[in-house]
VEXDREN-2710 file (C-alpha; in Angstrom, 1 decimal):
% VEXDREN-2710
k/r/px/py/pz
1/MET/107.9/131.2/92.3
2/LEU/105.4/128.4/92.2
3/ASN/105.8/125.8/95.0
4/LEU/106.0/122.4/93.2
5/LYS/105.7/120.7/96.6
6/ASN/102.2/122.0/97.0
7/PRO/100.1/118.9/97.9
8/ASN/97.3/120.1/95.6
9/LEU/99.6/119.3/92.7
10/TYR/99.6/115.6/93.5
11/LEU/97.1/112.7/93.3
12/ASN/96.9/110.2/96.1
13/ARG/98.5/106.9/95.3
14/GLU/95.8/104.7/96.7
15/ILE/92.9/106.5/95.1
16/SER/94.8/106.5/91.8
17/TRP/95.1/102.8/92.0
18/LEU/91.4/102.5/92.7
19/GLN/90.8/104.6/89.6
20/PHE/92.9/102.1/87.7
21/ASN/90.7/99.2/89.0
22/THR/87.6/101.2/88.0
23/ARG/89.0/101.3/84.5
24/VAL/89.2/97.5/84.6
25/LEU/85.6/97.4/85.8
26/LYS/84.6/99.6/82.8
27/GLN/86.0/96.9/80.5
28/ALA/83.6/94.5/82.2
29/GLN/80.8/97.0/81.4
30/ASP/81.8/97.5/77.8
31/GLU/79.0/96.0/75.7
32/SER/81.2/95.9/72.6
33/LEU/83.3/93.1/74.2
34/PRO/82.3/89.4/74.1
35/LEU/80.4/88.3/77.2
36/LEU/83.1/86.1/78.7
37/GLU/85.7/88.7/78.0
38/ARG/83.6/91.1/80.1
39/LEU/83.3/88.4/82.9
40/LYS/87.1/88.0/82.7
41/PHE/87.6/91.7/83.5
42/LEU/85.3/91.4/86.4
43/ALA/87.4/88.5/87.7
44/ILE/90.5/90.6/87.2
45/TYR/88.8/93.5/89.1
46/GLY/88.1/91.1/92.0
47/THR/91.6/89.6/92.1
48/ASN/93.1/93.1/92.0
49/LEU/90.9/94.3/94.9
50/ASP/91.9/91.2/97.0
51/GLU/95.5/92.1/96.7
52/PHE/94.9/95.8/97.3
53/TYR/93.2/95.0/100.7
54/MET/95.8/92.4/101.6
55/ILE/98.7/94.8/101.0
56/ARG/97.8/98.4/100.7
57/VAL/94.8/98.7/103.1
58/ALA/96.5/96.4/105.6
59/GLY/99.6/98.6/105.4
60/LEU/97.6/101.8/106.0
61/LYS/95.9/100.1/109.0
62/LYS/99.2/99.2/110.5
63/LEU/100.5/102.8/110.1
64/PHE/97.3/104.2/111.7
65/SER/97.5/101.7/114.6
66/ALA/101.1/102.6/115.3
67/GLY/100.2/106.3/115.4
68/ILE/102.5/107.1/112.5
69/ILE/101.5/110.0/110.3
70/VAL/103.2/109.2/107.1
71/SER/101.9/110.6/103.8
72/GLY/102.9/111.0/100.2
73/ALA/103.2/114.2/98.2
74/ASP/99.4/114.7/98.6
75/ARG/99.8/114.8/102.4
76/LEU/96.8/112.6/103.2
77/THR/97.2/110.8/106.5
78/PRO/96.6/107.0/106.8
79/LEU/93.2/107.6/108.4
80/GLN/92.1/110.0/105.7
81/GLN/93.2/107.5/103.0
82/LEU/91.4/104.6/104.7
83/ARG/88.2/106.7/104.8
84/GLU/88.4/107.7/101.2
85/ILE/89.1/104.1/100.1
86/ARG/86.1/102.7/102.1
87/SER/83.8/105.4/100.7
88/TYR/85.0/104.8/97.2
89/LEU/84.6/101.0/97.3
90/HIS/81.2/101.0/99.1
91/GLN/79.9/103.3/96.3
92/GLU/81.4/101.2/93.6
93/GLN/80.0/98.0/95.0
94/GLN/76.6/98.7/93.5
95/VAL/78.1/99.1/90.1
96/VAL/80.0/95.8/90.5
97/GLU/76.9/93.9/91.4
98/HIS/74.8/95.4/88.6
99/CYS/77.5/94.6/86.1
100/ARG/77.8/91.0/87.3
101/SER/74.0/90.5/87.2
102/GLU/73.8/92.0/83.7
103/ILE/76.5/89.8/82.3
104/PHE/75.0/86.6/83.8
105/LYS/71.6/87.5/82.4
106/LYS/73.0/88.0/78.9
107/LEU/75.0/84.7/79.2
108/GLU/71.8/82.6/79.6
109/PRO/70.8/82.5/75.9
110/HIS/74.3/81.2/75.2
111/GLY/73.9/78.2/77.6
112/ILE/75.6/79.6/80.7
113/SER/73.6/80.3/83.8
114/VAL/74.2/80.6/87.5
115/LYS/71.4/79.3/89.7
116/THR/71.0/78.4/93.4
117/TYR/69.9/75.0/94.5
118/ASP/66.4/76.2/95.1
119/GLU/66.1/77.4/91.5
120/LEU/66.8/74.0/90.0
121/GLU/64.6/71.2/88.8
122/SER/64.2/68.0/90.9
123/GLN/66.6/66.0/88.7
124/ASP/69.4/68.5/89.1
125/LYS/68.8/68.7/92.8
126/ARG/69.2/64.9/93.0
127/THR/72.5/65.3/91.0
128/LEU/73.7/67.9/93.5
129/ASN/72.7/65.7/96.5
130/ARG/74.9/62.9/95.1
131/TYR/77.7/65.4/94.4
132/PHE/77.5/66.6/98.0
133/ASN/77.7/63.1/99.5
134/GLU/80.5/62.0/97.2
135/ASN/82.7/65.2/96.8
136/ILE/81.8/67.8/99.5
137/TYR/80.9/65.9/102.6
138/PRO/84.2/64.0/103.0
139/VAL/86.3/67.2/102.9
140/ILE/84.1/70.0/104.3
141/ILE/84.8/71.2/107.9
142/PRO/81.8/71.8/110.2
143/ILE/83.0/73.7/113.4
144/ALA/80.9/74.3/116.5
145/VAL/81.7/77.6/118.3
146/ASP/80.9/77.9/122.0
147/ALA/82.6/78.0/125.4
148/THR/84.3/74.7/124.8
149/HIS/84.9/75.0/121.1
150/PRO/87.0/78.2/120.3
151/PHE/86.5/80.2/117.2
152/PRO/88.6/78.6/114.5
153/HIS/91.6/80.1/112.7
154/LEU/90.6/81.1/109.2
155/ASN/93.3/81.4/106.6
156/ASN/93.6/84.4/104.3
157/LEU/90.8/84.4/101.7
158/SER/88.9/81.7/103.6
159/PHE/85.4/81.1/102.4
160/GLY/82.5/79.4/104.1
161/LEU/79.2/79.7/105.9
162/ILE/78.1/81.1/109.3
163/VAL/75.2/79.1/110.6
164/LYS/72.8/79.5/113.5
165/LEU/71.4/76.2/114.8
166/ARG/68.6/75.0/117.1
167/ASP/69.0/71.9/119.3
168/ASN/66.2/69.4/118.2
169/ASP/66.0/68.0/121.7
170/ASN/65.8/71.3/123.5
171/LYS/64.3/74.1/121.4
172/ASP/65.6/76.7/123.8
173/ILE/69.2/76.0/122.9
174/GLU/70.6/77.9/120.0
175/ARG/74.2/77.7/118.8
176/PHE/76.4/79.2/116.2
177/GLY/78.8/77.3/113.9
178/ILE/81.2/77.8/111.1
179/ILE/81.4/75.7/108.0
180/ARG/84.7/76.1/106.2
181/VAL/84.7/75.3/102.5
182/PRO/88.2/74.1/101.5
183/ARG/89.9/75.6/98.4
184/VAL/90.2/72.1/96.9
185/LEU/86.5/72.4/96.1
186/ASP/85.4/74.4/93.1
187/ARG/83.6/77.6/93.8
188/TYR/80.7/76.6/91.6
189/VAL/79.4/73.1/91.0
190/GLU/79.0/72.7/87.2
191/LEU/76.1/70.7/85.9
192/GLU/76.1/69.2/82.4
193/SER/73.4/71.7/81.3
194/GLY/76.0/74.6/81.5
195/THR/74.5/75.6/84.9
196/TYR/76.8/76.8/87.6
197/VAL/75.6/76.3/91.2
198/PRO/77.3/78.3/94.0
199/ILE/78.7/75.8/96.4
200/GLU/77.2/77.5/99.5
201/SER/73.7/77.0/98.2
202/VAL/74.4/73.2/98.0
203/VAL/76.1/73.1/101.5
204/GLU/73.2/75.1/103.0
205/LYS/70.8/72.3/102.1
206/HIS/72.9/69.8/104.0
207/VAL/73.8/71.8/107.1
208/GLU/71.7/69.4/109.2
209/ASP/73.7/66.5/107.8
210/LEU/76.9/68.2/109.0
211/PHE/75.4/69.1/112.5
212/PRO/73.2/66.0/113.3
213/GLY/70.6/66.7/116.0
214/TYR/70.3/70.4/115.0
215/SER/68.0/72.4/112.7
216/LEU/69.2/75.3/110.7
217/ILE/67.7/78.7/111.7
218/LYS/69.6/80.9/109.4
219/TYR/72.9/81.2/107.6
220/ALA/75.2/83.5/105.6
221/SER/78.2/83.0/103.4
222/PHE/81.4/84.8/104.3
223/ARG/84.9/85.5/103.0
224/ILE/87.8/87.0/104.9
225/THR/90.9/88.9/103.8
226/ARG/94.0/89.1/106.0
227/ASN/97.1/91.2/106.0
228/ALA/99.4/89.3/103.6
229/ASP/102.4/91.6/103.5
230/ILE/105.3/89.5/104.8
231/ALA/107.8/91.5/106.9
232/ILE/111.0/89.5/107.0
233/GLU/113.9/90.4/109.2
234/GLU/116.8/89.4/107.0
235/GLU/119.5/87.5/108.8
236/GLU/122.3/85.2/107.7
237/ALA/121.9/83.9/104.1
238/ASP/122.0/80.3/105.4
239/ASP/118.8/80.9/107.3
240/PHE/117.0/83.0/104.7
241/MET/114.9/80.2/103.2
242/GLU/113.8/79.0/106.6
243/ILE/112.9/82.6/107.6
244/LEU/110.8/83.0/104.4
245/GLU/109.0/79.7/104.9
246/GLU/108.0/80.9/108.4
247/GLY/106.9/84.2/106.8
248/LEU/104.6/82.3/104.4
249/LYS/103.0/80.6/107.3
250/LEU/102.4/83.9/109.1
251/ARG/100.8/85.3/106.0
252/ARG/97.9/82.9/106.5
253/LYS/97.5/84.2/110.0
254/GLY/97.8/87.9/109.5
255/GLU/95.3/90.4/110.9
256/MET/91.8/90.3/109.4
257/VAL/91.3/93.4/107.3
258/ARG/88.1/92.8/105.4
259/LEU/84.9/90.7/105.7
260/GLU/82.6/90.0/102.8
261/VAL/79.2/88.5/103.6
262/GLY/76.2/87.4/101.6
263/SER/73.0/89.4/101.6
264/ASN/71.2/87.1/104.1
265/ALA/73.8/88.1/106.8
266/ASP/71.7/89.9/109.4
267/GLU/73.1/92.0/112.3
268/GLU/73.1/89.0/114.6
269/ILE/75.2/86.9/112.3
270/ILE/77.7/89.7/111.6
271/ASN/78.0/90.5/115.3
272/PHE/78.6/86.9/116.2
273/PHE/81.4/86.6/113.6
274/ASN/82.9/90.0/114.4
275/GLN/83.1/89.5/118.1
276/HIS/85.9/87.1/117.2
277/ALA/87.3/88.7/114.1
278/HIS/87.3/92.4/115.2
279/ILE/87.0/93.9/111.7
280/TYR/86.2/97.6/111.5
281/LYS/82.5/98.1/110.5
282/ASP/83.4/100.0/107.2
283/ASP/85.6/97.1/106.1
284/ILE/82.5/94.8/106.1
285/TYR/80.9/94.5/102.7
286/THR/77.5/92.9/102.1
287/PHE/76.9/91.5/98.7
288/HIS/73.6/90.8/97.0
289/THR/75.4/88.6/94.4
290/PHE/77.7/85.6/95.1
291/LEU/81.0/86.3/96.9
292/ASN/84.5/86.1/95.4
293/LEU/84.7/87.8/92.0
294/SER/88.1/86.2/91.4
295/SER/86.3/82.8/91.3
296/LEU/84.7/83.8/88.0
297/TRP/87.8/82.5/86.3
298/GLN/86.2/79.0/86.7
299/ILE/83.5/80.0/84.3
300/VAL/85.7/82.1/82.0
301/SER/88.1/79.2/81.5
302/ASN/85.4/76.8/80.3
303/LYS/86.7/75.9/76.8
304/ASP/83.2/74.9/75.7
305/PHE/82.4/78.6/75.5
306/ALA/85.6/79.9/74.0
307/GLN/83.6/81.7/71.3
308/LEU/82.4/84.1/74.0
309/LEU/86.0/85.4/74.5
310/ALA/88.0/87.8/72.4
311/PRO/89.5/86.1/69.4
312/SER/92.8/84.4/70.3
313/PHE/96.1/85.5/68.8
314/GLN/99.0/83.2/68.3
315/PRO/102.3/85.0/69.0
316/LYS/104.6/84.8/66.0
317/VAL/108.3/83.8/65.6
318/LEU/109.5/86.3/63.1
319/PRO/112.7/86.9/61.2
320/PRO/115.5/86.2/61.8
321/PHE/114.5/83.6/64.4
322/ASP/112.2/81.7/62.0
323/SER/115.3/80.3/60.2
324/ASN/117.5/77.3/61.0
325/GLU/120.4/79.6/61.8
326/ASP/121.6/79.2/65.4
327/TYR/120.8/82.0/67.8
328/PHE/124.4/82.8/68.7
329/SER/125.3/83.5/65.0
330/ILE/122.2/85.7/64.7
331/LEU/123.1/87.8/67.7
332/GLU/126.7/88.2/66.5
333/LYS/125.3/89.8/63.4
334/GLN/122.6/92.0/64.8
335/ASP/120.7/93.1/67.9
336/ILE/117.1/92.0/68.3
337/LEU/114.2/93.8/69.9
338/LEU/111.1/91.7/70.6
339/TYR/107.7/93.1/71.6
340/HIS/105.6/90.4/73.3
341/PRO/103.1/89.0/72.9
342/TYR/103.0/90.0/69.3
343/ASP/106.6/88.7/68.9
344/SER/106.6/85.2/70.5
345/PHE/108.5/84.7/73.8
346/ASP/109.8/81.4/72.3
347/PRO/113.1/82.8/71.1
348/VAL/113.9/83.8/74.7
349/VAL/113.1/80.3/76.0
350/ASN/115.0/78.8/73.0
351/LEU/118.1/80.9/73.7
352/ILE/118.4/79.4/77.2
353/GLN/117.6/75.9/75.9
354/TYR/120.1/76.1/73.1
355/ALA/122.7/77.3/75.6
356/THR/122.0/74.3/77.7
357/LYS/122.6/71.9/74.8
358/ASP/125.6/73.7/73.3
359/SER/128.8/72.1/74.3
360/ASP/130.7/75.4/73.8
361/VAL/128.6/77.2/76.4
362/VAL/130.5/77.4/79.8
363/SER/128.1/79.4/81.9
364/ILE/124.6/80.8/82.2
365/LYS/123.6/83.5/84.6
366/MET/120.0/84.7/85.1
367/THR/117.7/86.6/87.4
368/LEU/114.3/85.0/88.1
369/TYR/111.5/87.0/89.7
370/ARG/108.3/85.3/88.6
371/SER/109.0/82.3/86.4
372/GLY/105.7/80.4/86.7
373/THR/104.9/76.9/88.0
374/LYS/106.0/74.9/85.0
375/SER/109.0/76.9/83.8
376/PRO/110.8/75.5/80.7
377/ILE/113.6/78.0/81.5
378/VAL/114.2/76.7/85.0
379/LYS/114.1/73.2/83.6
380/ALA/116.7/74.1/81.1
381/LEU/118.9/75.7/83.8
382/ILE/118.6/72.5/85.9
383/ASP/119.6/70.5/82.9
384/ALA/122.5/72.8/82.2
385/SER/123.8/72.5/85.7
386/GLU/123.5/68.7/85.8
387/SER/125.5/68.6/82.5
388/GLY/128.4/70.4/84.1
389/LYS/127.8/74.0/83.0
390/GLN/128.3/76.8/85.5
391/VAL/124.8/78.0/86.3
392/THR/124.2/81.0/88.5
393/VAL/120.6/82.0/89.3
394/MET/119.4/84.9/91.3
395/VAL/116.0/83.7/92.6
396/GLU/114.1/86.5/94.2
397/LEU/112.4/84.8/97.1
398/LYS/110.6/88.0/98.1
399/ALA/108.6/88.3/94.8
400/ARG/105.2/88.9/96.4
401/PHE/102.7/86.0/96.1
402/ASP/105.4/84.0/94.2
403/GLU/107.5/83.3/97.2
404/GLU/106.4/79.7/97.6
405/ASN/106.8/78.9/94.0
406/ASN/110.3/80.5/94.0
407/LEU/111.3/78.5/97.0
408/ILE/110.5/75.3/95.2
409/TRP/112.6/76.3/92.1
410/ALA/115.5/77.5/94.3
411/LYS/115.7/74.1/96.1
412/ALA/115.5/72.3/92.7
413/LEU/118.2/74.4/91.2
414/GLU/120.4/74.0/94.3
415/LYS/119.9/70.2/94.1
416/SER/121.1/70.2/90.5
417/GLY/124.3/71.9/91.5
418/ALA/123.5/75.5/90.4
419/HIS/124.8/78.4/92.5
420/VAL/121.6/80.0/93.8
421/ILE/121.4/83.5/95.3
422/TYR/118.4/84.3/97.3
423/GLY/118.5/88.0/97.2
424/ILE/120.4/91.1/98.3
425/GLN/119.9/92.1/101.9
426/GLY/117.6/95.1/102.1
427/PHE/116.6/95.0/98.4
428/LYS/114.4/93.1/96.0
429/VAL/116.1/92.1/92.8
430/HIS/113.6/93.0/90.1
431/ALA/116.0/93.3/87.2
432/LYS/115.4/90.9/84.2
433/ALA/118.7/89.7/82.8
434/ALA/120.4/86.7/81.3
435/LEU/124.0/86.3/80.3
436/ILE/125.5/83.3/78.4
437/THR/129.2/82.8/78.1
438/ARG/130.5/80.6/75.3
439/ARG/133.8/79.5/73.8
440/LYS/134.4/80.6/70.3
441/ASN/137.7/80.3/68.4
442/GLY/139.6/79.9/71.6
443/LYS/138.1/83.0/73.2
444/LEU/135.1/83.7/75.4
445/LYS/132.1/85.4/73.7
446/GLN/129.0/86.5/75.6
447/TYR/125.3/86.9/74.7
448/ALA/122.7/88.9/76.7
449/HIS/119.0/89.2/77.2
450/LEU/117.5/92.2/79.0
451/GLY/113.8/92.5/79.5
452/THR/111.0/94.6/81.0
453/GLY/109.1/91.5/82.1
454/ASN/109.4/88.2/83.8
455/TYR/110.9/85.0/82.4
456/ASN/107.4/83.5/82.3
457/PRO/106.2/82.0/79.0
458/ALA/102.6/81.8/80.3
459/THR/102.2/85.5/81.2
460/SER/104.2/86.5/78.1
461/LYS/101.1/85.7/76.0
462/ILE/98.9/88.2/77.9
463/TYR/101.5/90.9/79.1
464/THR/103.1/93.3/76.7
465/ASP/106.8/93.4/77.4
466/MET/110.0/94.1/75.5
467/SER/113.1/91.8/75.1
468/TYR/116.4/93.1/74.0
469/MET/119.0/90.5/72.8
470/THR/122.5/91.4/71.9
471/SER/126.1/90.2/71.9
472/LYS/127.6/93.7/72.1
473/ASP/130.6/93.6/74.4
474/THR/129.7/96.9/76.1
475/ILE/126.5/95.4/77.3
476/THR/127.7/91.9/78.1
477/ASN/130.8/93.3/80.0
478/ASP/128.4/95.4/82.1
479/LEU/126.1/92.4/82.8
480/THR/129.2/90.4/84.0
481/ARG/129.8/93.2/86.5
482/PHE/126.1/93.2/87.4
483/PHE/126.1/89.5/88.3
484/HIS/129.4/89.9/90.2
485/PHE/127.7/92.5/92.2
486/LEU/124.8/90.1/93.0
487/THR/127.1/87.2/94.0
488/GLY/129.7/89.4/95.9
489/PHE/129.6/91.9/98.7
490/SER/129.9/95.1/96.8
491/LYS/127.7/97.9/98.0
492/LYS/128.7/100.3/95.3
493/GLY/127.5/98.6/92.2
494/LYS/128.1/100.9/89.2
495/LEU/127.8/100.0/85.6
496/ASN/129.2/101.8/82.5
497/GLU/126.8/101.1/79.7
498/LEU/123.8/100.0/81.7
499/TYR/122.3/101.8/84.7
500/MET/121.4/100.0/87.9
501/ALA/119.1/101.0/90.8
502/PRO/119.3/102.0/93.6
503/SER/122.3/104.1/92.7
504/GLN/122.1/105.0/89.0
505/ILE/118.6/104.8/87.4
506/LYS/116.9/107.7/89.3
507/PRO/119.8/110.2/88.7
508/LYS/119.9/109.1/85.0
509/ILE/116.1/109.6/84.5
510/LEU/116.3/113.0/86.2
511/SER/119.3/113.9/84.0
512/LEU/117.4/112.9/80.9
513/ILE/114.4/115.0/81.9
514/HIS/116.5/118.0/82.7
515/ASN/118.3/117.7/79.4
516/GLU/114.9/118.0/77.6
517/THR/114.0/120.9/79.9
518/ARG/117.0/122.8/78.6
519/GLN/115.8/122.4/75.1
520/GLY/112.5/124.2/75.9
521/THR/109.8/123.8/73.2
522/ASN/112.2/121.7/71.2
523/GLY/112.1/119.1/74.0
524/GLN/110.0/116.0/73.8
525/ILE/109.5/113.0/76.2
526/ILE/107.4/109.9/75.8
527/ALA/107.4/107.5/78.7
528/LYS/105.6/104.2/79.0
529/ILE/105.4/102.9/82.5
530/ASN/103.1/101.0/84.9
531/SER/103.2/103.6/87.7
532/LEU/104.4/107.1/88.4
533/VAL/104.7/108.0/92.0
534/ASP/108.2/109.3/92.7
535/GLU/108.0/113.0/93.8
536/ASP/111.4/114.1/92.4
537/VAL/110.6/112.7/89.0
538/ILE/107.1/114.3/89.0
539/ARG/108.6/117.7/89.9
540/ALA/111.2/117.3/87.2
541/LEU/108.4/116.6/84.7
542/TYR/106.5/119.7/85.9
543/LYS/109.6/121.8/85.4
544/ALA/110.0/120.4/81.9
545/SER/106.3/121.2/81.1
546/GLN/106.8/124.7/82.4
547/ALA/109.8/125.1/79.9
548/GLY/107.5/124.0/77.0
549/VAL/108.6/120.4/76.7
550/LYS/105.9/118.2/75.1
551/ILE/105.4/115.2/77.4
552/ASP/103.3/112.1/76.7
553/LEU/103.0/109.6/79.5
554/ILE/101.5/106.2/79.0
555/VAL/100.8/105.1/82.6
556/ARG/98.8/101.9/83.0
557/GLY/98.1/102.1/86.7
558/ILE/99.0/104.6/89.5
559/CYS/99.8/108.2/88.5
560/CYS/100.3/110.8/91.2
561/LEU/101.0/113.5/88.6
562/LYS/98.2/115.9/87.7
563/PRO/98.2/116.9/84.0
564/GLY/96.7/120.0/82.5
565/ILE/97.3/122.4/85.3
566/GLU/97.9/125.9/83.9
567/GLY/101.4/127.1/84.5
568/VAL/102.5/123.7/85.8
569/SER/101.6/120.7/83.6
570/GLU/99.6/122.0/80.6
571/ASN/102.1/120.4/78.3
572/ILE/101.7/116.9/79.9
573/ARG/99.2/114.4/78.6
574/VAL/98.6/111.1/80.6
575/ILE/96.8/108.2/79.1
576/SER/96.2/104.7/80.5
577/ILE/95.6/101.8/78.0
578/LEU/93.5/98.8/79.1
579/GLY/92.5/96.1/76.7
580/LYS/93.1/92.5/75.6
581/TYR/96.7/92.6/76.9
582/LEU/98.1/93.9/80.2
583/GLU/100.5/96.8/79.4
584/HIS/103.6/95.9/81.3
585/ALA/106.5/97.2/79.2
586/ARG/108.6/100.2/80.4
587/ALA/110.1/102.2/77.5
588/PHE/111.2/105.8/77.3
589/TYR/111.9/108.3/74.5
590/PHE/114.0/111.5/75.0
591/LYS/114.2/113.4/71.8
592/ASN/117.5/115.2/72.4
593/ASP/119.4/112.4/74.1
594/ALA/122.2/110.7/72.2
595/SER/120.6/107.3/72.7
596/LYS/117.0/108.5/72.6
597/ILE/115.5/105.2/73.6
598/TYR/115.6/103.2/76.9
599/ILE/113.9/100.2/78.3
600/SER/113.8/99.2/81.9
601/SER/112.5/96.7/84.5
602/ALA/111.7/99.7/86.8
603/ASP/108.7/101.9/87.1
604/TRP/109.0/105.5/88.3
605/MET/108.2/104.7/91.9
606/PRO/110.4/105.0/95.1
607/ARG/110.3/101.3/95.6
608/ASN/111.8/100.6/92.1
609/LEU/114.2/103.5/92.0
610/VAL/115.7/103.4/95.6
611/ARG/114.6/100.1/97.2
612/ARG/115.1/97.5/94.4
613/ILE/117.9/96.2/92.2
614/GLU/116.7/97.2/88.7
615/LEU/118.3/97.8/85.2
616/LEU/117.9/100.5/82.7
617/THR/119.2/99.8/79.2
618/ALA/119.9/102.4/76.4
619/ILE/118.8/101.0/73.0
620/LYS/121.3/102.2/70.5
621/ASP/120.5/99.9/67.6
622/GLU/118.7/102.0/65.0
623/THR/116.2/99.3/63.9
624/ALA/115.3/98.5/67.5
625/GLN/115.0/102.2/68.3
626/ASN/112.6/102.8/65.4
627/LYS/110.5/99.8/66.4
628/ILE/110.0/101.2/70.0
629/ILE/109.3/104.7/68.7
630/GLN/106.6/103.3/66.4
631/ILE/105.0/101.4/69.3
632/LEU/105.1/104.5/71.6
633/LYS/103.6/106.8/68.9
634/LEU/100.9/104.2/68.1
635/GLN/99.9/104.0/71.7
636/CYS/99.8/107.7/72.1
637/ALA/97.4/107.8/69.1
638/ASP/95.1/105.1/70.5
639/ASN/91.5/106.2/70.6
640/VAL/89.8/102.9/71.5
641/LEU/91.7/101.4/74.5
642/ALA/93.0/104.7/75.9
643/HIS/91.7/106.6/78.9
644/GLU/93.0/110.2/79.5
645/LEU/93.7/111.4/83.0
646/GLN/92.1/114.7/83.9
647/SER/93.6/117.2/86.4
648/ASP/91.0/116.2/89.0
649/GLY/92.1/112.6/89.0
650/THR/89.3/111.1/86.9
651/TYR/89.8/109.4/83.6
652/VAL/87.8/110.0/80.4
653/ARG/87.8/107.4/77.6
654/VAL/89.5/108.7/74.4
655/LYS/87.2/108.4/71.4
656/ALA/87.7/109.1/67.7
657/GLN/86.6/112.6/66.7
658/ASN/85.1/114.0/63.5
659/GLY/85.3/110.8/61.4
660/GLU/88.7/109.8/62.6
661/LYS/89.7/106.2/62.1
662/ASN/89.5/104.0/65.2
663/ILE/93.0/103.2/66.5
664/ASN/93.1/100.1/68.7
665/ASN/96.9/99.5/69.1
666/HIS/96.4/95.9/70.3
667/LYS/94.4/95.0/67.2
668/LEU/96.7/96.9/64.8
669/LEU/99.8/95.3/66.1
670/GLU/98.2/91.8/65.8
671/ASP/97.3/92.5/62.2
672/TYR/100.8/93.9/61.5
673/VAL/102.6/90.9/62.9
674/ASN/100.2/88.5/61.0
675/LYS/101.1/90.3/57.8
676/ILE/104.8/89.9/58.4
677/ALA/104.4/86.2/59.3
678/LYS/102.6/85.6/55.9
679/ALA/105.4/87.3/53.9
680/THR/107.9/85.1/52.1
681/ARG/111.4/85.2/53.4
682/LYS/112.7/86.9/50.2
683/GLU/110.2/89.7/50.8
684/THR/110.5/89.9/54.5
685/SER/113.4/92.3/55.1
686/SER/112.0/95.1/52.9
687/TYR/108.4/94.2/53.9
688/VAL/109.1/94.6/57.6
689/THR/110.8/98.0/57.0
690/GLN/107.9/99.3/54.8
691/LEU/105.3/98.1/57.3
692/ALA/107.1/99.7/60.2
693/GLU/107.3/103.0/58.3
694/ARG/103.6/102.8/57.4
695/LEU/102.2/101.4/60.7
696/PHE/101.7/104.7/62.5
697/ILE/100.9/106.7/59.3
698/GLU/98.2/104.3/58.2
699/SER/96.7/104.0/61.7
END
């Protein structure tokens, strides 16, 4: 009997993530995309890589330092993984630099250029000199480093210059210094000509103003990355906010795990810096282009060059929410399934805002994971609380990199009188749910929203996610129990209609897979997720494939399953879709299940299935079911944005064959929604049905 625990049947999680980021990089290399769209993907690549080093590489380093041999299903040790990661990234660095240079070269005819101070005309140099004196000199931080001046603390993602100086009065005296460039300063100084000047090339020309009496011998730009994974010892709830605030301070002081330097950093400069930083040599990256890819957002966001981005799409408010009928009446008549960003997120925001203003609403309960900095939903909850409504909000303070923002919202909600829960000890609450309770005809009636994504109107325009809105008692009763579980002390939260992690979702997913396995060649599974890591789920899928079940997996990021292995996974196809929108929805189709369709906040990873509070929702409304099935089938047929995973862990871009029509699911769904929005209300009902039926066939 085949051993499904054989490590050769699994891909390494970290390398799989790097493959995902390589697919992002390939978008930046795609010459069919507008130039700033390509630059945007390069910025995303850099932002992703920063977080990968801050969290994943930092974690592996800690495991290695502690002498812990912990590995996934592939059985690679932390040291083996670190070696593979470093080798992978050092090789890819050349591709990154070439891509960046190529894009900048092609941007020049469009009026965008990146030039150093030395490459500018005299007039522009004078402009930059004034800019330095007025905007940079007052806030920049020159730091001497010697026996009496210790090496400074540098916060995570600090950027600046390392300088070697000579004493003008005594030519034999040479000293090193650090110039910190605060984040309040833009990465590039923008001139009116559309020219962007890297700030370090401006600062370099004024080093001697910053260190009077010294001459510059040489310099190099640098950028550091620290361990940013906050480990919080959870104590009494009263102290949790204070503990988290301390954790955020410690994040800025975590161990240095990466050093990036400019090309003019010679061995002496690197050795000076590293005798204080102690960064492993293979975690030092020398760039021949300007540091900090994520700073390219400054150029991408210039509205004067919006024509160099992909055409914008305005999410649509479609029937029945485009009428003047109140939302509560609509949800009493029918369930609604929204697919963002094609369907606008406005109805979700409006539902909470209407509940705030409705005098018959007695309570609002919500989970908030990443709500954004200017959240209309949180503002509505504060208004509702101040108006006397009972407001209960689960604010997950451990939402990575949103902790500080969530702290601010939690304090504001508490101040308004809302009951705020900061988390469940030992778990992150990642579920996305809202429950509104309202008086109607002397009785209480409830309305629910369940989503795959965050309550964040800004990201809802660029992330694909699903929203399910209903007033079905079976769902709302379960959500009442769910919120009671969050506010109480129950350790055995179990729901009847919904499924909750850590106790229910994984067993349910395994049961659904096993049910299809029993059907053999009549079985079919389509799963759309962000990541697939859980070993038990992967083994269950392998067994289903061996039984003849047809399995299509749409996995945006990490996938540890190997498709196409004879006798194991030849019936499994895995694709990753990267394009205009970030694929974030989780939706599942099981052909022989009574409900068939499910949506969830959870990916198929141990952290989601056993270490988080998550929700899985069966979609039983036929119209909503059909909508999700159409979306899943359309994405499976995509031959423009899809990359197919090979059994060796590489990805191959899917292309139309033999005269097939190009299927770009993002573009088709935009066109589809635009057609519906243009239809008259009388035509809309039948028109939506007809389009839904034709969508996949015509594509």
